[in-house]
C-alpha positions as CSV (number, residue, x, y, z in Angstrom):
1,Y,0.0,0.0,0.0
2,E,1.3,3.4,-0.8
3,H,-0.6,6.7,-0.5
4,R,1.2,9.9,-1.4
5,L,0.0,13.2,-0.3
6,A,1.3,16.7,-1.2
7,D,0.5,18.4,-4.5
8,E,-0.1,15.2,-6.4
9,Q,-2.2,12.7,-4.4
10,E,-1.9,9.1,-5.4
11,L,-3.1,5.8,-4.1
12,D,-1.4,2.6,-5.0
13,L,-2.6,-0.8,-3.7
14,T,-0.8,-4.1,-4.7
15,A,-1.4,-7.6,-3.4
16,R,0.9,-10.6,-4.1
17,T,0.5,-14.2,-3.1
18,G,2.1,-17.4,-4.2
19,L,3.5,-20.8,-3.8
20,D,7.2,-21.9,-3.4
21,Y,8.8,-25.3,-3.7
22,V,12.1,-25.9,-1.9
23,F,14.3,-28.1,-4.1
24,R,17.4,-28.0,-2.0
25,N,17.5,-27.8,1.8
26,D,21.0,-28.0,3.3
27,G,20.2,-27.0,6.8
28,R,21.1,-23.4,6.8
29,L,20.7,-22.9,3.0
30,Q,17.5,-23.3,1.0
31,L,17.1,-22.9,-2.7
32,Y,13.5,-22.6,-4.0
33,A,11.4,-21.7,-7.0
34,G,7.8,-20.6,-7.1
35,L,5.0,-18.6,-8.7
36,D,3.3,-15.5,-7.4
37,A,0.0,-14.0,-8.5
38,V,0.0,-10.2,-8.6
39,A,-2.9,-7.7,-8.6
40,G,-3.0,-4.0,-8.2
41,Y,-5.0,-0.7,-8.4
42,E,-3.7,2.8,-8.7
43,Q,-5.5,6.1,-8.7
44,A,-3.7,9.3,-9.5
45,F,-4.5,12.9,-8.5
46,N,-6.2,13.6,-11.9
47,N,-8.5,10.6,-11.4
48,D,-6.6,8.3,-13.8
49,K,-7.1,4.7,-12.7
50,T,-5.0,1.7,-13.5
51,Y,-5.9,-1.9,-12.8
52,R,-3.1,-4.6,-13.0
53,I,-3.1,-8.4,-12.9
54,G,-0.2,-10.8,-13.6
55,A,2.1,-13.6,-12.6
56,A,5.7,-13.8,-11.5
57,P,7.9,-16.9,-11.6
58,L,10.7,-16.6,-9.1
59,F,13.8,-18.2,-7.8
60,G,15.1,-17.6,-4.3
61,M,17.9,-18.4,-1.9
62,L,17.4,-18.3,1.8
63,V,20.2,-18.4,4.5
64,F,19.4,-19.1,8.1
65,V,21.6,-17.0,10.4
66,T,20.0,-18.6,13.5
67,D,17.2,-21.0,13.9
68,Y,14.7,-18.1,13.9
69,L,16.4,-15.4,11.7
70,S,17.0,-15.7,7.9
71,F,18.0,-13.5,5.0
72,S,16.9,-14.2,1.5
73,V,17.0,-12.8,-2.1
74,E,14.1,-13.5,-4.5
75,P,14.4,-12.0,-8.0
76,R,11.2,-12.6,-10.0
77,L,10.2,-12.0,-13.6
78,V,6.8,-10.2,-13.4
79,G,4.5,-10.3,-16.4
80,L,1.6,-7.8,-16.0
81,Y,-1.5,-6.8,-17.9
82,S,-2.5,-3.2,-17.1
83,Y,-5.7,-1.4,-18.0
84,F,-5.7,2.4,-17.8
85,D,-9.2,3.9,-17.1
86,N,-8.6,7.5,-18.0
87,P,-11.2,10.3,-17.6
88,A,-12.6,11.9,-20.8
89,P,-11.3,13.2,-23.2
90,S,-8.3,10.9,-22.8
91,P,-8.8,7.4,-24.3
92,D,-8.6,4.3,-22.2
93,A,-5.6,2.0,-22.9
94,D,-4.0,-1.3,-22.0
95,E,-0.6,-2.8,-22.1
96,W,1.5,-5.9,-21.4
97,T,4.8,-5.6,-19.6
98,V,7.5,-8.0,-18.4
99,D,10.0,-6.7,-15.8
100,L,12.6,-8.1,-13.5
101,K,11.6,-7.1,-9.9
102,G,13.3,-7.7,-6.6
103,D,16.7,-7.9,-8.0
104,S,18.1,-5.6,-5.4
105,L,15.8,-6.6,-2.5
106,L,17.1,-8.3,0.7
107,I,14.4,-10.0,2.7
108,V,14.8,-10.4,6.5
109,S,12.5,-13.0,8.0
110,I,11.7,-14.2,11.6
111,H,10.6,-17.8,11.8
112,F,8.5,-19.2,14.7
């Protein structure tokens, strides 16, 4: 969720869920692959609305520092269909995009 105020108000909601399969588990190191489903909604200050839906295959590596703390990296290739619902007189539009996401993201997790 992201909501920007100031001169240009904007609301951005994104949800992501998915499944992972661990194909190598060496105690402190796990390698896994998975697939995420992605959906989103964005509304700009000028009432432009964008709806997004897509999928993201991913590969990840997780390293346990302790039994309860881990660090992981999870780059994913995100394919999205976006529909732009623009107010008149601008025409509505749509597009397909494929981007590499999470390539510079370090995830810190606490395990119970």
